N, C-alpha and C positions, 0 to 999 in steps of 0.2 A: 215420350221420346225426347232426349236431350241432344243438342249439337255442341259438344265440348271440344272436339278434335276432328281433324280430317279423317281419322279412323272411324268416325261414326257414319261415314258414307258407305253404304253397302255395295253400291255400283257406281263408281266415279264416272265412268264413261256415260252411263245412262243419265246420271244427274246433269252432266255437262250438256248433253244433247237436249234434255228437257228444258234446261235453262236457256239455251239458244232459241228453242221454239217459243218459250215464254217471252223472250225479248221482242219477238215479232208482234206479240199481242199481249202486252203486260197487264191489261185490265180484264182478261178473259175470265179470271177466277175471282173477280172482285166481290162476289157474294160469299166466298169461302170464309172470309174473316169477319163477316157482318156481325155486329154486336159482340165482337171479341176485342180485348184490350191487350196491348203489349207494353210492358214497362221497360224503358231503356235506361239503365242505371250506369252512370259514368263516374268512375273513380279517377279518371284521367281525361284530359282534353281530347277533342276529336273534331274532325271536319268531315272526311269522307265516310267514316263509319257511322257517325250520327245521321248525316243526311241520307245516305244510301239505305240504311236500315229503316229509317222512318219512311222514306219513299216506297220501299218494298212493302212495308206494312200497309201503307195507304193504298197501294196498287191491289192489295188483297182484301181491301175493305175494313182493315183493322183500325182501331183508334190507338195511336201512340201516346204514352205518357212519358215525359223525359224528366229525369232527376239527376242533378250533378252533385254527387256526394261531397266533393271537395268544398263546396260553398253552401250547400242547401241542407244536407242531411246530418244526422248525428254521427259522430265518430263511432264505428262499430267495433265491438270486442269480438275477436275470433277464437280465442282460446277457451276450451272447456275448463270448468272448475276455477276460473279466475275470481278473485275477490275484487269486485269492481268499485274500488274506493279511490280510483285515480281519475284520469280525464275522460275516459270513454263512458258514454251514457246508455248505450243500448247494445244488447248482445245480438249477434247474427242469427241466433236461434229464433228469437222472437221476430226480428226484422224480416227474415225470409218468409216466415209463415204469414205475417201480416200482409206483406206485399203480394203474396200468392192469393190472398182474398180479394185484392183489387185488380189483379192482372191474370190473364189466361196464359201468357208467356212472359218470362222474364229474360232480358238480355243484359249481359254484364260486360263491362270493359274495365279491366284493372291491370296495370302494367307491373312488371317486375320491379322490386326495390333495387336490385343489382348490388345489394349489400349483404344479404343473407341467402346463400345458394340453397341451403336446405329448405328454408321457408318458401322461396320462389318455386322450387321444384315441386313442392306440395300443393301449389296453386291455391293458397289459403282462401282467398275470397271466392273464387269460382267454385272450388270444391265445397265450401261451406254452403253456398247457395244451392248447389246441386244436391247436397245432403238434406237440407232443411226445407227447401221450397217444395210445395205440393203441386206445382205446375211445371211444364217443360222449361229448361234453361238453355240459353244460347250464349256461346262464347263470342263476344265482339272484340276480342284480343285479351289475352291473359298473360301471366308471367312467362309462360314458355310456348304459347301457341297463338296463331292468328288464322284459324281455319276458314273464316269468311274470305279473307284475302287470298288464301291458297286456292279456294274454289274459284274465285274470280280470275286468278292467274290461269287455272286450267281451262276455263271458258275462253279466255283471250288467246291462249296458245292454240286451242282447237280451231278458232276462227282464223288463225294466221299460219297454220301448219303447212310445211312444204310437202311435196309429193313423196319425198323419201323419208326414211326414219330420221327424225331430227336429232341434232346434237344440241344439248342445253347446258349452259354454264351458269352456275351461281357464283358471282364474284363479290368478294369483300371490296369495299372502297373506303377511303379515309373520311373521318367526320370529327368535328371538334369536341363532341360530347360522347359520353359512354351511352351506348344504346343497347336495348335488350336483344334477345336471340329469337323472339317469338316468330317474326316473319320468316326468317331463315329456316327455323325448325319446321314450320308447317309447309313451306315450299319444298323442303327436302322430302318430307313424308308424302307429299302429293306426287313428287317426281318419281319416287320409288315405286309408284303404282302405274307409271306411264310406260309406253313402248317408246323408249328414247335412250340415246347415249347421254348420260348425265354425269357431269363432273363439277366438283366444288374447287374454287381456287381462292387462296388467301395467304397472307404472309405467315411464316412460322410463328407460333404462339397464339394464333387466333383459331385454333381447333375448336370445333363445336362439340356439344355433348355426344360422346361416342355411342350412347344408347339411341340417339337419333340418326347419326351419320351411318352407323353400321358398316356395311362394306362398300358404300358409295366411294368412288375414287376421289382422291384429293390431290391437286396439282399445285405446287408452290410457285411455279413459273406462270404468271398470269397470261403473258403473251402466247406461250405455248398452249395453254388451255383454250385460248380464243380461236385457235386455228380451225377453220371450217365449221365454226359454230353457227347454228341457225337462230338461237335465242341467247341473249346475254341478259341475265337477271342480276341486278346489282343491289346490294344492301350492305350497310355497315352493321357490325355488331362488336360488342366489347369482348374481352377475354372471358372464356368459360373456366379455364383452369385457374387463372389468377382473377377470380370472379369479379366481373363488373369493371375491370380496369382497362384504361386505354394504354396499351403497351407500345403502340406505334401509330403515328399519323403520317405514314409514308405517302407523300403527295404523288409519287410515281404510280400509285395504284388507282388514281383517278381515271375514269373512262374517257378516252379521247377518240378523235376521228381516226388517228393512225392505228389505234388498237382495233377499232371496229373494222378497219380496212383488211385486217387479217382474217376476218370471219367470212362466212358465206352470205354476205349481205344480211347479217343477223338483225333481227328485231331487238330493239333495246327496251327493257322492262324495268320498272321500279314502282314500288307500292305508293310512293309519295307520302308526305312532302319530301322534296329532295333539295339539297343545297347545291345550287348551280356553281360550277367551276371549283367545287371541292370534291363532291362525289362524282359528278359528270360534267363534261364541258358543254357549253352552249351549243357548239357545233353538232354534238350528238343529240342532245335533248330536243333541239329545234329541227332536227332532220326528219326525212321521211321514214327513216328506220325506227324512230321512236314511236312506241304505241302506248305510252304511259297514260294518255288521256282516255283512250279506248279502254284500257285496263281499269282505270278508275270508274268509268261508266258501268263496267260489268260488276262492280261491287253491289249495285242495286239488284242485279239478277242472281248473284250468288246468295244474297240475303233472302231474296224472294223465293227461290227454290227451296231453301232451308225452311222458311216459315210455311210454305205450302205443304212440305212433307210433314211438318209437325201438326198442322191443322187437319190434315187428312188421316193422321195416325189414329 
């Protein structure tokens, strides 16, 4: 069993409820992973993903091995049939099989390049490990998806849901750097499986992959989208059509107290890290409406329920 996408969850509601139960007694299944090893392979920096996944593994009795490929491992060749007479010393085909002999589960984190859309959509690193590894593979964020974050988001929303059918808004916000689409993509795919009124809002030109968005409503007027919302999930992303480009840094899209006042006392969510007073104003992030810390805490339990399912398979 691999966990590469939110689509790998057969029963989202069931997994969420099981994760919430697990949160109450996180060491209940600590014998499940006894004498099992998980390899956490990072091709990009991490704080929450590394610590939460490692904590989840430890809660299940697993032994984590962490490797940062940026500074510690050989540069991996991903293309088949390549004459390896340049800088890359090891092919993914051997690397994945060798690591599989050392680990019972392999977890991968590899961001989008934001320079080559075709290669990013192919999920080159994640797909290669899934192809050549002989043990289960977990996506800790890839070029186009962050399913551990999306599952944590679902857990957090369930714990904070109103009595009525909620309205959920995914809002773009400005950022000085070009950021990938992974978090937004997986959040959309998760929300498409929820009983909720869901809308995406962003400036024109920041349309996401139509194969992900499908028929989800898009509103270009942010303040209109915020009306009567119960959850505001905020994330920056770069252009998909003009791939990887920052085409606007409109500061008017920052989340402010005045905008949150248009909502139904909405909870504010963000995957973190977040740039204060660029993406969101202090007055929002430090308010009682902000649940970003709780959201980050649930990263442990989203990872733990995924690993539990894999160990039980």
